[in-house]
DSSP file (Angstrom, degrees, kcal/mol; ACC not computed):
  #  RESIDUE AA STRUCTURE BP1 BP2  ACC     N-H-->O    O-->H-N    N-H-->O    O-->H-N    TCO  KAPPA ALPHA  PHI   PSI    X-CA   Y-CA   Z-CA
    1    1 A M              0   0    0      0, 0.0   128,-2.7     0, 0.0     2,-0.4   0.000 360.0 360.0 360.0 138.4  237.1  -50.5  148.0
    2    2 A I  E     -A  128   0A   0    126,-0.2     2,-0.4     2,-0.0   126,-0.2  -0.990 360.0-175.6-122.3 132.9  237.3  -47.5  145.6
    3    3 A E  E     -A  127   0A   0    124,-2.7   124,-3.0    -2,-0.4     2,-0.6  -0.996  17.0-144.3-129.9 133.2  234.5  -46.6  143.2
    4    4 A D  E     -A  126   0A   0     -2,-0.4     2,-0.4   122,-0.2   122,-0.2  -0.847  16.3-159.8 -93.3 125.2  234.5  -43.9  140.6
    5    5 A L  E     -A  125   0A   0    120,-3.6   120,-2.6    -2,-0.6     2,-0.4  -0.865   6.6-145.1-102.8 138.7  231.1  -42.3  140.2
    6    6 A K  E     +A  124   0A   0     -2,-0.4     2,-0.4   118,-0.2   118,-0.2  -0.846  20.7 177.7-102.7 140.1  230.3  -40.4  137.0
    7    7 A I  E     -A  123   0A   0    116,-2.2   116,-3.8    -2,-0.4     2,-0.5  -0.999  15.6-158.4-142.6 141.5  228.2  -37.3  137.1
    8    8 A S  E     -A  122   0A   0     -2,-0.4     2,-0.3   114,-0.2   114,-0.2  -0.979  10.8-159.0-119.4 131.8  227.1  -34.8  134.4
    9    9 A T        -     0   0    0    112,-2.9   112,-0.1    -2,-0.5     3,-0.0  -0.747  11.2-163.4-105.9 157.9  225.9  -31.3  135.3
   10   10 A N        +     0   0    0     -2,-0.3     2,-0.3   110,-0.2    -1,-0.1   0.283  69.1  57.4-124.3   9.1  223.8  -29.1  133.2
   11   11 A Q  S    S-     0   0    0      1,-0.1   108,-0.2   110,-0.1     3,-0.2  -0.928  80.6-119.2-134.4 160.7  224.4  -25.7  134.8
   12   12 A R  S    S+     0   0    0     -2,-0.3   107,-2.1     1,-0.3     2,-0.5   0.940 109.2  26.5 -64.7 -46.4  227.5  -23.5  135.4
   13   13 A V  S    S+     0   0    0    105,-0.2     2,-0.3   104,-0.1    -1,-0.3  -0.978  84.4 148.2-120.1 121.3  226.8  -23.6  139.2
   14   14 A Q  E     -E  116   0B   0    102,-2.0   102,-3.4    -2,-0.5     2,-0.5  -0.986  36.2-148.0-155.7 137.4  224.9  -26.6  140.5
   15   15 A F  E     -E  115   0B   0     -2,-0.3     2,-0.5   100,-0.2   100,-0.2  -0.942  18.0-165.3-106.8 130.7  224.7  -28.8  143.6
   16   16 A V  E     -E  114   0B   0     98,-2.7    98,-2.9    -2,-0.5     2,-0.6  -0.971  20.7-128.7-119.8 124.3  223.8  -32.4  143.0
   17   17 A D  E     +E  113   0B   0     -2,-0.5    96,-0.2    96,-0.2     3,-0.2  -0.602  31.6 171.4 -72.1 115.6  222.8  -34.6  145.9
   18   18 A I     >  +     0   0    0     94,-2.9     4,-2.1    -2,-0.6     5,-0.2   0.177  42.0 111.5-110.7  14.3  225.0  -37.7  145.7
   19   19 A T  H  > S+     0   0    0     93,-0.6     4,-2.6     1,-0.2     5,-0.2   0.911  77.8  50.0 -56.7 -46.5  223.9  -39.3  149.0
   20   20 A A  H  > S+     0   0    0      1,-0.2     4,-2.2     2,-0.2    -1,-0.2   0.882 109.6  51.6 -62.3 -38.4  222.1  -42.2  147.4
   21   21 A A  H  > S+     0   0    0      2,-0.2     4,-1.8     1,-0.2    -1,-0.2   0.890 110.5  48.0 -66.3 -38.5  225.1  -43.0  145.1
   22   22 A V  H  X S+     0   0    0     -4,-2.1     4,-2.0     2,-0.2    -2,-0.2   0.906 110.3  52.0 -67.7 -40.9  227.5  -43.0  148.2
   23   23 A R  H  X S+     0   0    0     -4,-2.6     4,-2.4     1,-0.2    -2,-0.2   0.897 107.6  53.0 -60.1 -39.4  225.0  -45.3  150.0
   24   24 A S  H  X S+     0   0    0     -4,-2.2     4,-2.5     1,-0.2    -1,-0.2   0.897 106.2  52.7 -62.4 -41.1  225.1  -47.6  147.0
   25   25 A S  H  X S+     0   0    0     -4,-1.8     4,-1.8     1,-0.2    -1,-0.2   0.889 108.7  50.7 -61.3 -39.4  228.9  -47.7  147.1
   26   26 A I  H  X>S+     0   0    0     -4,-2.0     4,-1.5     2,-0.2     5,-0.6   0.932 109.8  49.5 -64.8 -45.7  228.7  -48.8  150.8
   27   27 A R  H  <5S+     0   0    0     -4,-2.4     3,-0.4     1,-0.2    -2,-0.2   0.926 111.0  50.1 -58.9 -44.9  226.2  -51.5  150.0
   28   28 A K  H  <5S+     0   0    0     -4,-2.5    -1,-0.2     1,-0.2    -2,-0.2   0.857 109.1  52.7 -61.3 -35.6  228.4  -52.8  147.2
   29   29 A S  H  <5S-     0   0    0     -4,-1.8    -1,-0.2    -5,-0.2    -2,-0.2   0.795  95.9-140.6 -72.9 -28.5  231.4  -52.8  149.5
   30   30 A G  T  <5 +     0   0    0     -4,-1.5     2,-0.3    -3,-0.4    -3,-0.1   0.484  48.2 149.6  78.9   1.8  229.8  -54.9  152.2
   31   31 A V      < -     0   0    0     -5,-0.6    -1,-0.3     1,-0.2     3,-0.1  -0.520  25.4-178.2 -72.1 131.3  231.4  -52.7  154.8
   32   32 A K  S    S+     0   0    0      1,-0.3    70,-3.3    -2,-0.3    71,-0.4   0.762  70.8  22.0 -98.5 -33.1  229.3  -52.5  158.0
   33   33 A N  S    S+     0   0    0     67,-0.2    99,-3.2    68,-0.2    -1,-0.3  -0.995  93.1  67.0-140.4 131.1  231.5  -50.1  160.1
   34   34 A G  E    S-CB  99 131A   0     65,-2.2    65,-2.5    -2,-0.4     2,-0.4  -0.918  75.0 -50.3 165.0-136.4  234.1  -47.8  158.8
   35   35 A L  E     -CB  98 130A   0     95,-2.6    95,-3.1    -2,-0.3     2,-0.5  -1.000  25.5-151.6-144.3 137.6  234.5  -44.6  156.8
   36   36 A A  E     -CB  97 129A   0     61,-3.1    61,-2.6    -2,-0.4     2,-0.5  -0.959  15.7-165.9-108.1 122.2  233.3  -43.3  153.5
   37   37 A V  E     -CB  96 128A   0     91,-2.9    91,-2.8    -2,-0.5     2,-0.6  -0.942   1.9-162.5-109.2 123.9  235.6  -40.7  151.9
   38   38 A V  E     -CB  95 127A   0     57,-3.2    57,-2.0    -2,-0.5     2,-0.4  -0.933  13.1-176.4-108.6 121.5  234.1  -38.8  149.0
   39   39 A Y  E     -CB  94 126A   0     87,-3.2    87,-3.2    -2,-0.6    55,-0.2  -0.961  18.1-157.8-126.1 134.9  236.8  -37.0  146.9
   40   40 A V        -     0   0    0     53,-3.1     2,-1.2    -2,-0.4    85,-0.2  -0.938   5.5-160.7-112.1 109.5  236.4  -34.7  143.9
   41   41 A P        +     0   0    0      0, 0.0     2,-0.3     0, 0.0     5,-0.1  -0.254  58.5  98.4 -87.8  50.7  239.5  -34.6  141.7
   42   42 A H    >   -     0   0    0     -2,-1.2     3,-0.6     3,-0.3    -2,-0.1  -0.983  65.4-143.8-135.6 145.9  238.7  -31.4  140.0
   43   43 A T  T 3  S+     0   0    0     -2,-0.3    45,-0.2     1,-0.2    46,-0.2   0.544 101.3  45.2 -88.1  -6.9  239.9  -27.8  140.7
   44   44 A T  T 3  S+     0   0    0     44,-0.1    73,-1.5    43,-0.1     2,-0.3   0.064 109.9  57.7-122.8  24.3  236.6  -26.1  139.8
   45   45 A A  E <   +F  116   0B   0     -3,-0.6    -3,-0.3    71,-0.2     2,-0.2  -0.962  58.6 172.2-145.5 160.9  234.2  -28.5  141.7
   46   46 A G  E     -F  115   0B   0     69,-2.3    69,-3.0    -2,-0.3     2,-0.3  -0.783  24.2-115.0-150.9-166.6  233.9  -29.6  145.3
   47   47 A V  E     +F  114   0B   0     45,-1.9     2,-0.3    67,-0.2    47,-0.2  -0.995  27.0 171.2-144.2 145.0  231.9  -31.5  147.8
   48   48 A T  E     -F  113   0B   0     65,-2.1    65,-3.3    -2,-0.3     2,-0.5  -0.980  27.4-131.6-149.2 160.3  230.0  -30.5  150.9
   49   49 A I  E     +F  112   0B   0     -2,-0.3     2,-0.3    63,-0.2    63,-0.2  -0.974  48.1 127.7-113.5 126.8  227.5  -31.9  153.5
   50   50 A N  E     -F  111   0B   0     61,-1.9    61,-2.6    -2,-0.5     2,-0.1  -0.897  60.5 -39.0-159.9-172.1  224.5  -29.8  154.2
   51   51 A E  E     +F  110   0B   0     -2,-0.3    59,-0.3    59,-0.2     7,-0.2  -0.367  41.9 175.3 -65.5 131.8  220.7  -29.8  154.4
   52   52 A S        +     0   0    0     57,-3.4    -1,-0.1    -2,-0.1    58,-0.1   0.422  65.6  75.2-113.7  -2.5  219.0  -31.9  151.7
   53   53 A A  S    S+     0   0    0     56,-0.7    57,-0.1     1,-0.2    -1,-0.1   0.881  97.5  42.3 -78.6 -38.9  215.4  -31.7  152.9
   54   54 A D    >>  -     0   0    0     55,-0.2     3,-1.9     1,-0.1     4,-0.6  -0.931  67.2-157.0-114.4 112.1  214.7  -28.1  151.8
   55   55 A P  H 3> S+     0   0    0      0, 0.0     4,-2.0     0, 0.0     5,-0.1   0.668  88.0  76.2 -62.8 -14.8  216.1  -27.1  148.3
   56   56 A S  H 3> S+     0   0    0      1,-0.2     4,-2.7     2,-0.2     5,-0.2   0.819  86.7  61.1 -63.8 -29.5  216.1  -23.5  149.4
   57   57 A V  H <> S+     0   0    0     -3,-1.9     4,-2.4     2,-0.2    -1,-0.2   0.946 105.6  45.1 -63.2 -47.5  219.2  -24.1  151.5
   58   58 A V  H  X S+     0   0    0     -4,-0.6     4,-2.7     1,-0.2     5,-0.2   0.921 113.4  50.8 -61.8 -43.9  221.2  -25.1  148.4
   59   59 A S  H  X S+     0   0    0     -4,-2.0     4,-2.8     1,-0.2    -1,-0.2   0.911 110.1  50.0 -59.2 -42.7  219.8  -22.1  146.5
   60   60 A D  H  X S+     0   0    0     -4,-2.7     4,-2.4     2,-0.2    -1,-0.2   0.908 110.9  48.9 -63.5 -41.7  220.8  -19.8  149.4
   61   61 A I  H  X S+     0   0    0     -4,-2.4     4,-2.6     2,-0.2     5,-0.2   0.947 113.6  46.1 -63.0 -48.1  224.3  -21.2  149.4
   62   62 A I  H  X S+     0   0    0     -4,-2.7     4,-2.5     1,-0.2    -2,-0.2   0.928 113.2  49.6 -61.0 -46.0  224.7  -20.8  145.7
   63   63 A N  H  X S+     0   0    0     -4,-2.8     4,-1.9    -5,-0.2    -1,-0.2   0.903 112.7  46.5 -61.3 -41.9  223.3  -17.3  145.8
   64   64 A K  H  X S+     0   0    0     -4,-2.4     4,-2.7     2,-0.2     5,-0.2   0.902 111.5  51.0 -70.2 -39.7  225.6  -16.2  148.6
   65   65 A L  H  X S+     0   0    0     -4,-2.6     4,-3.0     1,-0.2    -2,-0.2   0.920 111.1  49.1 -61.1 -42.0  228.7  -17.7  147.0
   66   66 A N  H  < S+     0   0    0     -4,-2.5    -1,-0.2    -5,-0.2    -2,-0.2   0.856 111.8  49.4 -66.1 -34.2  227.8  -15.9  143.7
   67   67 A D  H  < S+     0   0    0     -4,-1.9    -2,-0.2    -5,-0.2    -1,-0.2   0.928 117.3  40.4 -65.9 -45.4  227.4  -12.6  145.7
   68   68 A L  H  < S+     0   0    0     -4,-2.7    -2,-0.2     1,-0.3    -3,-0.2   0.870 129.5  27.8 -72.7 -37.8  230.7  -13.1  147.5
   69   69 A I  S  < S-     0   0    0     -4,-3.0    -1,-0.3    -5,-0.2    -2,-0.1  -0.776  83.5-160.5-128.3  84.9  232.7  -14.4  144.5
   70   70 A P        -     0   0    0      0, 0.0    -3,-0.1     0, 0.0    13,-0.1  -0.238  26.8-117.9 -67.0 155.8  231.2  -13.0  141.3
   71   71 A R  S    S+     0   0    0      1,-0.1     2,-0.5    -5,-0.1    12,-0.5   0.902 102.7  43.2 -59.9 -43.0  231.9  -14.7  138.0
   72   72 A H  S    S+     0   0    0     10,-0.1     2,-0.3    11,-0.1    -1,-0.1  -0.915  77.1 123.1-110.7 129.0  233.6  -11.6  136.6
   73   73 A G  S    S-     0   0    0     -2,-0.5     2,-1.6    -4,-0.1     9,-0.1  -0.839  75.9 -58.1-159.2-166.5  236.0   -9.7  138.7
   74   74 A S  S    S+     0   0    0     -2,-0.3     2,-0.2     2,-0.0    -2,-0.1  -0.364  77.0 152.2 -87.8  57.9  239.6   -8.4  138.7
   75   75 A Y        -     0   0    0     -2,-1.6    -2,-0.1     1,-0.1     8,-0.0  -0.592  40.0-155.5 -88.7 150.3  240.9  -12.0  138.4
   76   76 A R        +     0   0    0     -2,-0.2     2,-0.3     6,-0.0    -1,-0.1   0.656  61.2 108.1 -98.5 -19.6  244.3  -12.7  136.8
   77   77 A H    >   -     0   0    0      1,-0.2     3,-1.2     2,-0.1     5,-0.3  -0.457  61.6-150.0 -64.3 120.7  243.7  -16.3  135.7
   78   78 A A  T 3  S+     0   0    0     -2,-0.3    -1,-0.2     1,-0.2    -3,-0.0   0.642  83.1  75.7 -73.3 -16.1  243.3  -16.1  131.9
   79   79 A E  T 3  S-     0   0    0      1,-0.1    -1,-0.2     2,-0.0    -2,-0.1   0.675  99.0-125.5 -74.1 -15.1  240.9  -19.1  131.6
   80   80 A G  S <  S+     0   0    0     -3,-1.2    -2,-0.1     1,-0.0     3,-0.1   0.644  86.3  94.3  84.4  14.4  238.0  -17.0  132.8
   81   81 A N    >>  +     0   0    0      1,-0.1     4,-1.6     2,-0.1     3,-0.5  -0.013  34.9 125.3-127.7  31.4  236.9  -19.4  135.6
   82   82 A S  H 3> S+     0   0    0     -5,-0.3     4,-2.3     1,-0.3     5,-0.2   0.877  73.5  58.6 -57.8 -38.7  238.7  -18.0  138.6
   83   83 A D  H 3> S+     0   0    0    -12,-0.5     4,-2.6     1,-0.2    -1,-0.3   0.891 103.6  52.8 -59.3 -37.7  235.5  -17.7  140.6
   84   84 A A  H <> S+     0   0    0     -3,-0.5     4,-2.3     1,-0.2    -1,-0.2   0.893 108.3  49.9 -65.5 -40.0  235.0  -21.5  140.1
   85   85 A H  H  X S+     0   0    0     -4,-1.6     4,-2.0     2,-0.2    -2,-0.2   0.915 112.6  47.0 -63.7 -42.6  238.5  -22.2  141.5
   86   86 A I  H  X S+     0   0    0     -4,-2.3     4,-2.0     2,-0.2    -2,-0.2   0.932 113.0  48.0 -66.0 -46.0  237.8  -20.0  144.6
   87   87 A K  H  X S+     0   0    0     -4,-2.6     4,-2.1     1,-0.2     5,-0.2   0.901 111.2  51.3 -62.5 -41.3  234.4  -21.5  145.2
   88   88 A A  H  X S+     0   0    0     -4,-2.3     4,-2.7     1,-0.2   -41,-0.2   0.894 108.9  51.2 -63.2 -39.4  235.8  -25.0  144.9
   89   89 A S  H  < S+     0   0    0     -4,-2.0    -1,-0.2     1,-0.2    -2,-0.2   0.880 109.1  51.2 -64.7 -36.9  238.5  -24.2  147.4
   90   90 A M  H  < S+     0   0    0     -4,-2.0    -2,-0.2     1,-0.2    -1,-0.2   0.891 114.6  42.1 -67.6 -39.1  235.9  -22.8  149.9
   91   91 A M  H  < S-     0   0    0     -4,-2.1    -2,-0.2    -5,-0.1    -1,-0.2   0.882 108.8-134.1 -74.0 -39.3  233.8  -26.0  149.6
   92   92 A G     <  -     0   0    0     -4,-2.7   -45,-1.9    -5,-0.2    -1,-0.1  -0.117  11.1-101.8  98.2 159.7  236.8  -28.4  149.7
   93   93 A S  S    S+     0   0    0    -47,-0.2   -53,-3.1    -4,-0.1     2,-0.3   0.459  93.8  34.0-100.0  -3.2  237.6  -31.4  147.6
   94   94 A S  E     -C   39   0A   0    -55,-0.2     2,-0.3   -47,-0.2   -55,-0.2  -0.992  51.1-168.6-150.7 158.6  236.6  -34.1  150.1
   95   95 A A  E     -C   38   0A   0    -57,-2.0   -57,-3.2    -2,-0.3     2,-0.4  -0.988  12.5-152.7-143.9 142.4  234.2  -35.1  152.8
   96   96 A S  E     -C   37   0A   0     -2,-0.3     2,-0.4   -59,-0.2   -59,-0.2  -0.951  10.9-174.9-119.1 137.5  234.3  -38.1  155.2
   97   97 A V  E     -C   36   0A   0    -61,-2.6   -61,-3.1    -2,-0.4     2,-0.1  -0.997  26.4-118.3-133.1 135.2  231.3  -39.8  156.8
   98   98 A I  E     -C   35   0A   0     -2,-0.4     7,-3.0     7,-0.3     2,-0.5  -0.450  20.7-143.5 -69.3 140.3  231.3  -42.5  159.4
   99   99 A I  E     +CD  34 104A   0    -65,-2.5   -65,-2.2     5,-0.2     2,-0.4  -0.944  21.6 179.7-105.0 123.8  229.7  -45.8  158.4
  100  100 A S  E >   - D   0 103A   0      3,-2.9     3,-1.6    -2,-0.5   -67,-0.2  -0.985  69.0 -15.9-130.0 121.3  227.8  -47.5  161.2
  101  101 A E  T 3  S-     0   0    0     -2,-0.4   -68,-0.2   -69,-0.3    -1,-0.1   0.855 129.4 -52.4  54.0  38.7  225.9  -50.8  160.8
  102  102 A G  T 3  S+     0   0    0    -70,-3.3     2,-0.3     1,-0.2    -1,-0.3   0.482 119.0 104.2  81.3   4.4  226.1  -50.3  157.0
  103  103 A N  E <  S-D  100   0A   0     -3,-1.6    -3,-2.9   -71,-0.4     2,-0.3  -0.882  77.4-106.7-120.3 149.2  224.6  -46.8  157.0
  104  104 A L  E     -D   99   0A   0     -2,-0.3     2,-1.6    -5,-0.2    -5,-0.2  -0.543  29.7-132.6 -66.7 134.0  226.0  -43.4  156.6
  105  105 A L        +     0   0    0     -7,-3.0    -7,-0.3    -2,-0.3     2,-0.3  -0.522  53.1 147.2 -90.6  68.7  226.1  -41.6  160.0
  106  106 A L        -     0   0    0     -2,-1.6    -9,-0.0     1,-0.1     6,-0.0  -0.683  52.6-101.3 -99.8 155.8  224.5  -38.4  158.7
  107  107 A G    >   -     0   0    0     -2,-0.3     3,-1.2     1,-0.1    -1,-0.1  -0.278  44.2 -96.1 -67.9 164.1  222.2  -36.1  160.6
  108  108 A V  T 3  S+     0   0    0      1,-0.3    -1,-0.1   -57,-0.0    -2,-0.1   0.842 123.9  32.0 -51.9 -40.8  218.5  -36.3  159.9
  109  109 A W  T 3  S+     0   0    0    -57,-0.1   -57,-3.4   -58,-0.1   -56,-0.7   0.437  97.2 112.7 -99.9  -0.9  218.5  -33.4  157.4
  110  110 A Q  E <   + F   0  51B   0     -3,-1.2     2,-0.3   -59,-0.3   -59,-0.2  -0.446  34.8 170.6 -83.8 147.4  222.0  -33.9  156.0
  111  111 A G  E     - F   0  50B   0    -61,-2.6   -61,-1.9    -2,-0.1     2,-0.5  -0.940  34.3-113.5-141.0 164.1  223.0  -34.9  152.5
  112  112 A I  E     - F   0  49B   0     -2,-0.3   -94,-2.9   -63,-0.2   -93,-0.6  -0.890  35.1-163.0-102.3 127.2  226.2  -35.1  150.5
  113  113 A F  E     -EF  17  48B   0    -65,-3.3   -65,-2.1    -2,-0.5     2,-0.4  -0.937  18.9-144.5-118.9 130.9  226.4  -32.7  147.6
  114  114 A F  E     -EF  16  47B   0    -98,-2.9   -98,-2.7    -2,-0.5     2,-0.6  -0.781  26.3-147.8 -79.6 132.6  228.7  -32.6  144.6
  115  115 A C  E     -EF  15  46B   0    -69,-3.0   -69,-2.3    -2,-0.4     2,-0.4  -0.911  11.2-165.5-114.0 109.2  229.3  -28.8  143.9
  116  116 A E  E     +EF  14  45B   0   -102,-3.4  -102,-2.0    -2,-0.6   -71,-0.2  -0.792  18.5 163.3 -93.5 131.3  229.8  -27.8  140.3
  117  117 A F  S    S+     0   0    0    -73,-1.5   -72,-0.2    -2,-0.4  -104,-0.1   0.383  74.8  38.8-125.5   0.0  231.2  -24.3  139.7
  118  118 A D  S    S-     0   0    0    -74,-0.3  -105,-0.2  -107,-0.1  -106,-0.1  -0.184 100.7-175.4-144.8  44.4  232.4  -24.5  136.1
  119  119 A G        +     0   0    0   -107,-2.1  -107,-0.2  -108,-0.2     2,-0.1  -0.182  52.1  70.6 -94.4-173.3  229.7  -26.5  134.3
  120  120 A P  S    S+     0   0    0      0, 0.0     2,-0.3     0, 0.0  -110,-0.2   0.513  79.9 130.6 -72.7 146.5  228.1  -27.9  132.5
  121  121 A R        -     0   0    0   -110,-0.2  -112,-2.9  -112,-0.1     2,-0.5  -0.963  60.3-109.9-153.1 165.0  230.6  -30.8  132.5
  122  122 A S  E     -A    8   0A   0     -2,-0.3     2,-0.3  -114,-0.2  -114,-0.2  -0.925  48.1-178.4 -98.6 130.9  231.1  -34.5  132.9
  123  123 A R  E     -A    7   0A   0   -116,-3.8  -116,-2.2    -2,-0.5     2,-0.4  -0.792  24.1-132.9-130.4 167.8  232.8  -35.2  136.2
  124  124 A K  E     -A    6   0A   0     -2,-0.3     2,-0.4  -118,-0.2  -118,-0.2  -0.964  12.2-167.6-122.4 140.7  234.2  -38.0  138.3
  125  125 A I  E     -A    5   0A   0   -120,-2.6  -120,-3.6    -2,-0.4     2,-0.5  -0.997  13.1-147.5-124.4 132.4  233.7  -38.5  142.0
  126  126 A V  E     -AB   4  39A   0    -87,-3.2   -87,-3.2    -2,-0.4     2,-0.5  -0.887  10.3-167.0-104.1 126.4  235.9  -41.0  143.9
  127  127 A V  E     -AB   3  38A   0   -124,-3.0  -124,-2.7    -2,-0.5     2,-0.5  -0.961   1.4-168.8-113.8 122.5  234.4  -42.9  146.8
  128  128 A K  E     -AB   2  37A   0    -91,-2.8   -91,-2.9    -2,-0.5     2,-0.6  -0.953   5.3-159.7-111.6 121.4  236.7  -44.8  149.1
  129  129 A I  E     - B   0  36A   0   -128,-2.7     2,-0.5    -2,-0.5   -93,-0.2  -0.902   8.8-167.6-103.5 122.4  235.1  -47.2  151.6
  130  130 A I  E     - B   0  35A   0    -95,-3.1   -95,-2.6    -2,-0.6     2,-0.2  -0.943  14.1-136.9-115.2 125.6  237.4  -48.0  154.5
  131  131 A S  E       B   0  34A   0     -2,-0.5   -97,-0.3   -97,-0.2  -100,-0.0  -0.573 360.0 360.0 -80.5 141.7  236.5  -50.9  156.9
  132  132 A A              0   0    0    -99,-3.2   -98,-0.2    -2,-0.2    -1,-0.1   0.471 360.0 360.0 -78.4 360.0  237.0  -50.3  160.6
């Protein structure tokens, strides 16, 4: 099963917890054991798995990425969003999570985050549920 999720961001750099949406895709699929692949088909956005219990973790990640890759720099890309491309490459465009007994096999504190680096925008996330 493949499901397209729609998401709208309201900030230039923003992490959105999409764990519940991925869980919903698994329920719809009926798959009890397998793999959930979350794919972001955008060059200035990504996906990551990290702590979802404390919002300070996401803030720290965003702040450090902005320190390491500032919005304005000696970039050659004329569109003005080179930092977004670099940050998206660092996060990656996909994440895979094992499905066990109909549940995501995430750690206690883990969540799946859509990572926006060139917002605000309307985006698509593709979730592929693979049965074992």
